C-alpha positions, 0 to 999 in steps of 0.5 A, a space after each residue: 655940245 653935239 659935234 659931227 662924228 663918224 658911225 662907230 664900227 660896232 653900230 648895227 647901222 653898218 649892216 643896213 647902210 649901202 654905199 650910195 646911202 646918205 649917212 650922218 653922225 653926231 655925238 656928245 660926250 657923257 663921261 661921268 654921266 652914270 644916268 646916261 651910262 645906265 639908262 635903258 636905250 628906249 628911254 635914252 632914245 625917247 629923251 633925245 628924239 622926243 626932246 621938247 623943242 618948240 621950233 622943231 615941233 613947229 617945223 614938223 607940223 609944217 612938214 606934215 602939212 606938205 608931206 600929206 599933200 604928196 602922199 608921204 607919211 606924216 609924223 602925226 599919223 605915225 605917232 598914233 600907231 603906238 604900241 606898249 604904254 610903258 617905254 621899257 616894254 616897247 620892242 620891235 614894231 612899237 614906236 617911240 613918237 613917230 619912230 618905229 623900233 627895228 632893234 634894241 640892245 643894251 647899247 643901241 636902238 635902231 628906229 626909222 620908217 619906210 616910205 615910197 620916196 625913201 627909207 631911213 634908220 636912226 641909231 642911238 648908240 652908247 659907247 662906254 668907257 673912258 671916252 663915253 659918248 652918245 652917237 645919233 646916226 641917220 641913214 637914208 635910202 633914197 628910192 627915186 628923184 623925190 627921195 633925193 629932192 626931199 633929203 636935199 631940201 631938209 638936210 640943213 634943218 635935219 642936221 640942226 635938229 639932230 644936234 639940238 635934240 642930242 644936246 637937249 636930250 642929254 642935258 643934266 637938267 633935262 634928265 633931272 626934270 624927267 626923272 622927277 615925274 
């Protein structure tokens, strides 16, 4: 089960975050999960961030309808800006779903988007060793009142979505199904 945690010191998200930014972190243990310990970070991020969860898809669709009315970027429009087809070939500037890739390393991928109301970054970070874990952290830089209001409105759902996607995206059964394709 995913739990509230703290951003690992080694995370590159620490260099992005400013003192007044919003930050949350959730993690899940992966000890003994060789599949997760050796997976490419792009594949791991795709499995977690794009986990197929019906109620999340419905919420994002509703969000897109409202966001489009006030000039915010929509997840549907962003997802159409895909780059390389092969997930392993994706690099900076390409997208995993609607998330733009900002950096990829062996144990972390930073994704996000900039918009007029706020910029956000998501880190999927893997810690190896005896206390092996996957961390998903979100950092939001709010630019104006709309950014503060938007974050306040979505925050309860955001936390529930991240915990659910992290648990679903790392589930053993899910990986077995995805790797069988």
